[in-house]
C-alpha positions as CSV (number, residue, x, y, z in Angstrom):
1,M,-96.7,121.0,45.9
2,N,-94.7,118.1,44.3
3,T,-95.8,116.4,41.1
4,A,-97.7,113.4,42.8
5,V,-99.9,115.3,44.9
6,K,-100.6,117.5,41.6
7,S,-101.8,114.8,39.8
8,L,-103.6,113.3,42.8
9,V,-105.5,116.7,42.6
10,A,-106.1,116.6,39.0
11,L,-107.2,113.0,39.1
12,V,-110.0,114.0,41.9
13,L,-110.8,116.8,39.8
14,V,-111.3,114.6,36.8
15,S,-113.7,112.0,38.7
16,L,-115.5,115.1,40.3
17,L,-115.8,117.1,37.2
18,M,-116.2,114.4,34.5
19,P,-118.5,111.7,35.5
20,S,-118.6,110.5,32.0
21,L,-115.1,109.3,32.1
22,S,-114.7,105.8,31.6
23,L,-112.0,103.9,34.1
24,A,-109.6,103.7,31.1
25,Q,-109.7,107.5,30.6
26,E,-109.2,108.2,34.4
27,K,-106.2,105.6,34.4
28,A,-105.0,107.5,31.2
29,A,-105.5,111.1,32.9
30,A,-103.8,109.9,36.1
31,A,-100.8,108.7,34.1
32,Q,-100.3,112.1,32.6
33,A,-97.9,113.7,34.5
34,A,-98.2,117.6,35.1
35,P,-95.7,119.6,32.7
36,A,-93.1,121.7,34.5
37,G,-94.5,124.5,36.4
38,G,-97.5,122.6,37.5
39,Q,-99.4,123.9,34.1
40,Y,-102.2,121.6,33.3
41,K,-103.8,121.5,30.0
42,I,-107.7,122.3,29.7
43,A,-109.9,122.5,27.0
44,V,-113.6,123.1,26.1
45,V,-115.7,121.6,23.6
46,N,-119.1,122.5,22.6
47,R,-120.7,119.0,22.0
48,K,-123.9,120.8,20.6
49,Q,-122.0,122.9,17.9
50,V,-120.1,119.6,17.1
51,F,-123.5,117.6,16.8
52,D,-124.8,120.4,14.6
53,N,-121.8,120.3,12.3
54,Y,-121.2,116.6,12.2
55,D,-121.2,115.3,8.7
56,R,-122.7,111.8,9.5
57,Q,-125.2,113.3,12.0
58,K,-126.8,115.5,9.0
59,R,-126.7,112.3,6.5
60,E,-128.6,110.0,9.0
61,W,-130.8,113.0,10.4
62,D,-131.8,113.4,6.5
63,A,-132.6,109.7,6.5
64,L,-134.2,109.5,9.6
65,E,-136.6,112.5,8.2
66,A,-137.3,110.9,5.4
67,E,-138.2,107.6,7.0
68,K,-140.3,109.6,9.6
69,K,-142.2,111.3,6.4
70,Q,-143.1,107.9,5.0
71,L,-144.6,106.6,7.9
72,Q,-146.5,109.9,8.3
73,T,-147.7,108.9,4.6
74,K,-149.2,105.9,6.0
75,I,-150.9,107.4,8.9
76,D,-152.3,109.9,6.5
77,A,-154.0,107.4,4.4
78,L,-155.5,105.4,7.1
79,S,-156.7,108.9,8.5
80,D,-158.0,110.0,5.0
81,S,-159.9,106.7,4.4
82,I,-161.8,106.9,7.9
83,T,-162.9,110.6,7.0
84,A,-163.8,109.6,3.5
85,D,-166.1,106.9,5.1
86,K,-167.5,109.3,7.6
87,K,-168.4,111.7,4.9
88,K,-170.4,108.9,3.1
89,L,-172.0,107.9,6.3
90,E,-173.2,111.5,6.9
91,E,-174.5,112.1,3.8
92,G,-176.3,108.6,3.7
93,T,-177.7,108.9,0.0
94,G,-178.8,105.7,-1.3
95,M,-177.8,103.4,1.8
96,T,-179.8,101.0,3.9
97,D,-180.0,100.9,7.5
98,E,-177.9,97.8,7.3
99,Q,-175.3,99.2,4.8
100,K,-175.1,102.5,7.6
101,T,-174.4,100.0,10.1
102,T,-171.9,97.9,8.2
103,L,-170.0,101.2,7.4
104,R,-170.4,102.7,11.0
105,D,-168.7,99.0,12.2
106,K,-166.1,99.5,9.6
107,I,-165.2,103.1,10.6
108,E,-164.9,102.2,14.2
109,S,-162.8,99.1,13.2
110,D,-160.4,101.4,11.0
111,Y,-160.1,104.2,13.9
112,R,-159.0,101.3,16.2
113,M,-156.6,100.1,13.7
114,Y,-155.2,103.7,13.3
115,Q,-154.8,104.4,16.9
116,A,-152.8,100.9,17.2
117,E,-150.8,102.0,13.9
118,F,-150.1,105.4,15.0
119,K,-148.9,104.2,18.5
120,R,-146.7,101.7,17.1
121,L,-145.0,103.8,14.6
122,Q,-144.6,106.7,17.0
123,G,-142.7,103.7,19.2
124,E,-140.8,102.9,16.3
125,I,-139.9,106.6,15.4
126,D,-139.1,107.5,19.1
127,S,-136.8,104.2,19.5
128,K,-135.1,105.3,16.5
129,S,-134.3,108.9,17.2
130,R,-133.5,107.7,20.9
131,K,-130.7,105.1,19.2
132,F,-129.8,108.0,16.7
133,F,-128.9,110.6,19.4
134,G,-126.9,108.2,21.4
135,T,-124.9,106.9,18.7
136,M,-124.0,110.5,17.6
137,M,-123.2,111.4,21.3
138,E,-120.9,108.4,21.5
139,D,-119.0,109.4,18.5
140,I,-118.6,112.7,19.7
141,D,-117.4,111.7,23.1
142,K,-114.8,109.3,21.5
143,A,-113.6,111.9,19.3
144,I,-113.0,114.1,22.3
145,N,-111.5,111.4,24.1
146,A,-109.3,110.5,21.5
147,I,-108.0,114.2,21.0
148,G,-107.7,114.6,24.8
149,V,-105.5,111.5,25.2
150,A,-103.5,112.2,21.6
151,E,-102.8,116.3,22.7
152,N,-102.0,115.4,26.4
153,Y,-105.3,117.5,27.9
154,H,-105.8,116.9,31.6
155,L,-109.4,118.4,31.3
156,I,-111.9,119.0,28.8
157,F,-115.0,120.9,29.7
158,E,-118.5,121.2,28.0
159,A,-118.6,124.7,26.9
160,D,-122.3,124.8,26.3
161,P,-123.7,127.3,29.1
162,K,-127.0,125.2,28.9
163,S,-125.6,122.0,29.9
164,P,-125.5,121.1,33.3
165,T,-121.6,120.9,33.7
166,S,-121.1,124.0,32.0
167,V,-118.2,126.6,32.3
168,L,-118.9,129.9,33.0
169,Y,-115.8,131.3,31.5
170,F,-113.4,130.2,28.9
171,S,-110.7,131.6,26.5
172,T,-111.5,131.0,22.8
173,T,-107.9,130.1,22.5
174,I,-108.8,126.5,24.1
175,D,-111.6,125.7,22.3
176,I,-111.3,122.5,20.4
177,T,-114.8,122.1,19.1
178,T,-113.7,122.5,15.3
179,K,-110.9,120.2,16.0
180,V,-113.6,117.8,17.1
181,T,-115.8,118.1,14.1
182,D,-112.8,118.2,11.7
183,K,-111.9,115.0,13.2
184,L,-115.0,113.4,13.1
185,N,-115.6,114.5,9.3
186,G,-112.2,113.1,8.4
187,K,-110.6,116.5,7.8
188,K,-107.6,115.4,10.1
């Protein structure tokens, strides 16, 4: 098989196996010539492992968790207020019927406010979590692409067997997970 056909086969494999490749990546992959002897440079990376060891992810996750805790404190305060008012209503000692009705109305109003605030804060947390995960995965994919281009890899597969694009077997000698983590953490 001549080099042009091999390069075309590699390009087809890249487009079928790596749907996340951008057009620029596909052009870079097509531009890479196969080394002498028709050998292709292939690597695997466990993006979950990179994610877990990515220093920026750890810092930003801790900040997000602190913010969640702060928001939870607000929700808990509203809940505690409602619970205290319910207890006061149940005891009802020294309260007129009018005061009980007023307190019952306050409890219902506070509960509606609690539900609305809970829903709003949950939406805020969900939105920030989605943005967080999207940003981290984008960073990881950019680092993988940079290493792929700089080190002339032809294919880099996801190494996590639970991933929809899993690799069934790979030699640990081609695993670049540590290199990707080191690049993201500024070590190389």
